[in-house]
N, C-alpha and C positions, 0 to 999 in steps of 0.2 A: 797720667796720660790714659785716655780711653783705649781699650783694646780694639784692634782692627775689626773685631766681630760686632761692634756697636755702630754700624753705619746705616742710617736711615732704615732701621728695622731689619737689616740684614744680619742674620745670626749664622755664625760660622762654627763648624765643629771645634771642640775644645783643643784637639791636636793642632789645628790651624792657628788658633789664637795664641798658642804657646810659641809658634814659630813665626814671629812677626816679620821677619825678613822675607818670607816666602810670599810671592805675589798671590793674591786671591781675586778671583773674578766671579761675578754672578750676574745673571740676566734679570732685567726688570721689565719684562713684557714689551711688546711693540718695538722690538729691535734695540732697546737700550741695555747697556751693561755698565758695570763699574769694575774698576781694577783698583785694589787696595794693597798697599805695601808700605814700608817705612823707608826713610832716607834722611838726608841732612839738608837743612836750610842754611846757606851761607849768605851772610849779609856783609856788604863791603861799604863802609862809610868813608867817603872822601869829600873833597871840595870841588866845585865847578872849575876853579882856576888850576887844578892839578893837571900836569902834563906828563906824557910818556913819549919821548923822542919827538917833541914839538907838537904832538896831537893831544886832544882832550883825553885824559886818563880813562874816563868812563867809556868812551868809544873804543879805545885800545883794549880795555878789559873785555868788553862785550865781543869784540872781534876775536880775541884770544880764546874766550870760552867757546865761541862758535867753531873755531878752528880745532879745538880739542874735543869736539863732538858732543858738547852739552846740548840737551834738548831745548833749553830756553833760558833767558835771563830778562829781568825787568829793571829798568833804570828809572828811579823816581827823583825828581828835583824838589827839595824842600823849600818852603816859603820863609822859614826862619829857623835858626839854630846856632849853637856854638859848640866848640870842641875843647880840646885840652888847653888851648891858649886863651880860652874864655872870651874871645872876640865874637861879638854878636854879628851874625850875617842875616840880613832880612831882605824880603822882596817888596817892602813898602814902596809906594810911589816916590816918596821924597828921598829914599836912601840910594837908589840906583846901584845897588850892590851887584858886583859881577862875580862874586865868590860864594854862591849859595851852596848849602849842603846837598850832596848827591848820595843816594842809597841805591846800591845794586843788589838785587835779590836773585839767588839761584837755588833751585831745589834739584837735588840729584842724589845718586848713590854715594854712600860714604867713601868708597874706594876712589871714585872718580874725583871727588872734591879733594881728598887727601893728596892725590897725585898732582893736582893743580896748584896747591898752596905754595910750593916753592916759586912758581912763576909769579904768583900774586905778591909774595914777599919781595921779589925783585922789582916789580912794577910800582908798588905803593910805597912812596918815600915816607909818608906820614898819613895815618888814617887808623881805622879800627876794623877788624874782622871779627865776626861772631859766628859761631856754629851752634845749631840747635837740632835736636832730634825732632823729626816731623812724621806725621802719618800722611801718606800721599793717597788721595782718592781721585781717580780720573773717571769721570762720567762721560760716556760717548755713545753715539749711535753706532749700531753694528756697521762695520765696513769703513769707519773713519779712523 
């Protein structure tokens, strides 16, 4: 993993590179700045047909994440894939599959994700959850 200090030519003091959890910001002229820190990437692999209390599971998870104060989540629909049961799900025109793979990605602080995992374990009857360490780099205009 590259240290936080290696972001687009941004060099940070060595004491900052050692403390990766501490947010770091730097201005990039003309009102732009970046904020760099570390966190966790949570990936939730489910199927399109999965439900939670009669509603699509992906929608229920995103609403639960939003309610728990997560900054954002992205839902991606796969065009083809298979899981533990090895049944191929595909979006080919001739297949008319209604059970395509769904991937929900969330990037957040480790403690927030850890606190949400019990809820996910309750909601996801069958699926896969993965956690990865990530370097978070937010580039924004001043005032945004």
